[in-house]
C-alpha positions as CSV (number, residue, x, y, z in Angstrom):
1,X,81.5,110.0,110.4
2,X,83.2,107.6,112.7
3,X,85.4,108.3,115.7
4,X,88.6,110.2,114.9
5,X,92.1,109.8,116.2
6,X,93.1,112.5,118.7
7,X,95.6,115.0,117.5
8,X,99.1,114.2,118.7
9,X,100.1,116.8,121.4
10,X,103.0,119.2,121.0
11,X,106.5,118.3,122.0
12,X,106.2,119.5,125.6
13,X,103.4,117.0,126.2
14,X,104.5,114.3,123.9
15,X,107.9,113.5,125.4
16,X,109.2,112.9,128.9
17,X,112.8,113.1,127.9
18,X,114.7,113.7,124.6
19,X,118.3,114.3,123.6
20,X,121.7,112.7,123.6
21,X,122.9,111.5,126.9
22,X,125.9,113.6,128.0
23,X,125.1,116.4,125.6
24,X,121.6,117.4,126.6
25,X,120.3,117.9,130.1
26,X,116.9,116.7,129.0
27,X,118.2,113.4,127.6
28,X,116.7,110.2,129.1
29,X,118.6,109.3,132.3
30,X,120.2,105.9,132.5
31,X,118.1,104.8,135.5
32,X,114.8,105.2,133.6
33,X,113.0,101.9,133.0
34,X,112.6,100.7,129.5
35,X,109.1,101.4,128.3
36,X,106.8,101.6,125.3
37,X,107.8,104.4,123.0
38,X,111.5,104.6,123.9
39,X,113.6,105.3,120.8
40,X,117.2,104.1,120.4
41,X,119.8,105.1,117.9
42,X,122.4,103.0,116.1
43,X,120.3,99.8,116.1
44,X,120.8,97.2,113.4
45,X,117.2,96.2,112.3
46,X,117.1,92.9,110.4
47,X,115.5,93.3,107.0
48,X,115.4,97.1,107.4
49,X,118.8,98.4,106.1
50,X,117.5,101.9,105.7
51,X,116.6,102.3,109.4
52,X,119.0,102.7,112.3
53,X,116.6,104.0,115.0
54,X,114.2,101.7,116.8
55,X,111.2,102.2,119.1
56,X,110.2,99.7,121.8
57,X,106.7,98.8,120.9
58,X,105.1,96.0,122.9
59,X,103.5,96.1,126.3
60,X,106.1,96.2,129.2
61,X,105.0,92.8,130.4
62,X,105.5,91.3,127.0
63,X,109.0,92.8,126.5
64,X,110.3,91.7,129.9
65,X,111.5,88.5,131.4
66,X,111.3,89.1,135.1
67,X,112.9,92.5,135.9
68,X,114.9,92.7,132.7
69,X,114.2,93.0,129.0
70,X,113.7,89.6,127.3
71,X,116.7,88.4,125.3
72,X,114.9,89.5,122.1
73,X,112.3,92.2,121.7
74,X,110.0,93.6,119.0
75,X,110.7,97.1,117.8
76,X,109.5,99.3,115.0
77,X,111.7,101.3,112.7
78,X,112.0,105.0,113.1
79,X,113.0,107.2,110.1
80,X,113.4,110.9,109.3
81,X,110.3,112.4,107.6
82,X,111.6,116.0,107.5
83,X,115.2,116.9,108.4
84,X,114.4,120.5,109.1
85,X,110.7,121.1,109.8
86,X,109.1,120.4,113.2
87,X,105.8,119.1,112.0
88,X,103.5,119.8,115.0
89,X,100.4,121.9,115.7
90,X,97.0,122.0,114.1
91,X,98.1,122.8,110.6
92,X,100.7,120.0,110.5
93,X,98.1,117.6,112.0
94,X,95.6,118.2,109.2
95,X,98.3,118.1,106.5
96,X,100.6,115.3,107.6
97,X,99.1,113.2,110.4
98,X,95.3,113.1,110.6
99,X,95.2,110.4,107.8
100,X,98.7,109.0,108.2
101,X,97.5,105.9,110.1
102,X,100.6,103.8,109.7
103,X,103.0,106.1,111.7
104,X,103.6,107.7,115.1
105,X,104.8,111.3,114.6
106,X,108.0,112.2,116.5
107,X,108.6,115.9,116.0
108,X,111.9,117.3,117.2
109,X,112.8,113.9,118.6
110,X,116.4,115.0,119.4
111,X,115.4,118.3,121.1
112,X,117.4,120.4,118.8
113,X,114.6,122.7,117.5
114,X,114.4,121.1,114.0
115,X,113.4,117.9,112.2
116,X,110.6,115.3,112.5
117,X,110.9,111.5,112.6
118,X,108.2,108.9,112.3
119,X,107.9,105.5,113.9
120,X,106.4,103.2,111.2
121,X,104.1,100.4,112.3
122,X,104.7,98.4,109.2
123,X,108.5,98.3,109.8
124,X,108.7,95.7,112.6
125,X,111.8,93.7,113.6
126,X,113.1,91.5,116.4
127,X,116.4,92.6,117.9
128,X,118.6,91.4,120.7
129,X,117.8,93.5,123.8
130,X,121.5,94.1,124.2
131,X,121.4,96.3,121.1
132,X,119.2,98.8,123.0
133,X,121.9,100.4,125.0
134,X,120.7,102.9,127.7
135,X,123.4,105.4,126.5
136,X,121.8,105.4,123.0
137,X,118.2,106.0,124.1
138,X,117.4,109.4,122.5
139,X,113.8,109.9,123.5
140,X,111.0,108.6,125.8
141,X,107.3,109.4,125.5
142,X,105.4,110.9,128.3
143,X,102.5,108.8,129.8
144,X,100.2,110.9,127.6
145,X,102.4,110.4,124.6
146,X,102.2,106.6,125.1
147,X,98.4,106.8,125.0
148,X,98.6,108.4,121.6
149,X,101.1,105.8,120.4
150,X,98.7,103.0,121.5
151,X,95.6,104.7,120.0
152,X,97.4,105.0,116.6
153,X,98.8,101.5,116.8
154,X,95.4,99.9,117.7
155,X,93.8,101.9,114.9
156,X,96.5,100.9,112.4
157,X,96.1,97.2,113.1
158,X,92.3,97.0,113.7
159,X,90.8,100.3,112.4
160,X,89.1,100.7,115.8
161,X,89.5,104.0,117.5
162,X,89.9,103.4,121.3
163,X,89.1,106.6,123.3
164,X,92.1,108.0,125.2
165,X,90.2,107.8,128.4
166,X,89.7,104.0,128.1
167,X,93.4,103.6,127.3
168,X,94.3,105.8,130.3
169,X,92.4,103.6,132.7
170,X,93.8,100.4,131.3
171,X,97.4,101.7,131.4
172,X,97.2,103.3,134.9
173,X,98.5,100.2,136.8
174,X,101.4,99.9,134.3
175,X,102.3,103.6,134.5
176,X,102.1,103.5,138.3
177,X,104.5,100.5,138.5
178,X,106.9,102.2,136.1
179,X,106.9,105.3,138.2
180,X,107.6,103.4,141.4
181,X,110.4,101.5,139.7
182,X,111.9,104.8,138.6
183,X,111.8,106.2,142.1
184,X,113.4,103.0,143.5
185,X,116.2,102.8,140.9
186,X,117.0,106.5,141.0
187,X,117.3,106.4,144.8
188,X,119.6,103.4,144.6
189,X,121.8,105.1,142.0
190,X,121.9,108.3,144.1
191,X,123.0,106.3,147.1
192,X,125.6,104.4,145.1
193,X,126.8,107.5,143.3
194,X,126.6,105.4,140.1
195,X,124.2,104.7,137.3
196,X,126.3,101.8,135.9
197,X,124.4,98.9,134.3
198,X,125.3,96.6,137.2
199,X,123.8,99.0,139.8
200,X,120.6,99.5,137.7
201,X,120.1,95.8,137.1
202,X,120.5,94.9,140.8
203,X,118.1,97.7,141.8
204,X,115.5,96.6,139.2
205,X,115.7,93.0,140.4
206,X,115.3,94.1,144.0
207,X,112.2,96.2,143.0
208,X,110.7,93.3,141.0
209,X,111.2,90.9,144.0
210,X,109.6,93.4,146.4
211,X,106.6,94.1,144.2
212,X,106.1,90.3,143.7
213,X,105.8,89.8,147.5
214,X,102.4,89.9,149.2
215,X,100.6,90.3,145.9
216,X,101.7,93.9,145.6
217,X,101.8,93.9,141.8
218,X,98.3,92.5,141.7
219,X,97.1,95.1,144.2
220,X,98.3,97.8,141.9
221,X,95.4,96.9,139.7
222,X,92.9,98.1,142.4
223,X,92.4,101.8,142.9
224,X,91.8,101.2,146.7
225,X,95.0,99.2,147.3
226,X,97.2,101.1,144.8
227,X,98.0,103.8,147.3
228,X,98.9,101.3,150.0
229,X,101.4,99.6,147.6
230,X,102.9,103.0,146.7
231,X,103.3,103.8,150.4
232,X,105.0,100.4,151.0
233,X,107.4,101.0,148.1
234,X,108.3,104.5,149.3
235,X,108.9,103.2,152.8
236,X,111.1,100.5,151.5
237,X,113.0,103.0,149.4
238,X,113.6,105.1,152.5
239,X,114.8,102.1,154.5
240,X,117.2,100.8,151.8
241,X,118.5,104.0,150.2
242,X,117.6,106.9,152.5
243,X,114.9,108.1,150.2
244,X,115.3,110.6,147.3
245,X,116.9,113.9,147.7
């Protein structure tokens, strides 16, 4: 028997945030960077009239142009599989997901205690990035959740099973940069007392410029210099915004 896909973890480990902004305290905050696995509601998907939820899919470097999303981005359609059942745990894995290679399970995506969605790798579309409004982002995967998304996507398109450990190592610099950007933008929003788009965009651009200086982005690829870059970013956050409360 060949290598097997790892069971998708439960909701507490699968997601970082989920819920509707303004209605759920655990909803994705506006300052959070766009990332793989983010799901947005009320998105018009060309050629997919039965879908109105979309998941960002490609690598962060591919989906961005500088600090911002590219004018158009690739997404995959997200659809309800069960309106009531939260299909998670060992029994659900064996029954619904172990051999469902074309989907990423999203149990209780709205954090309401019921329902299961799926992101379908065969339902791809290109949409304007402006259609992915921060206020309509309803869930974000955790770093561990993104590894499972990547493992399932790689398997779907190639039938190769990439060990989670290998994916974790390759994604570490990306995850580190996203976390540093999160800290930077959140601190800016705290100082400004606003998470308006203009404030976020300006903060993201400032972070991108700072990380592009002195080869800091390239140094994040090295385990030895990664911590020096993180210290430099945190020092700059403190100088510009007074640090995080």
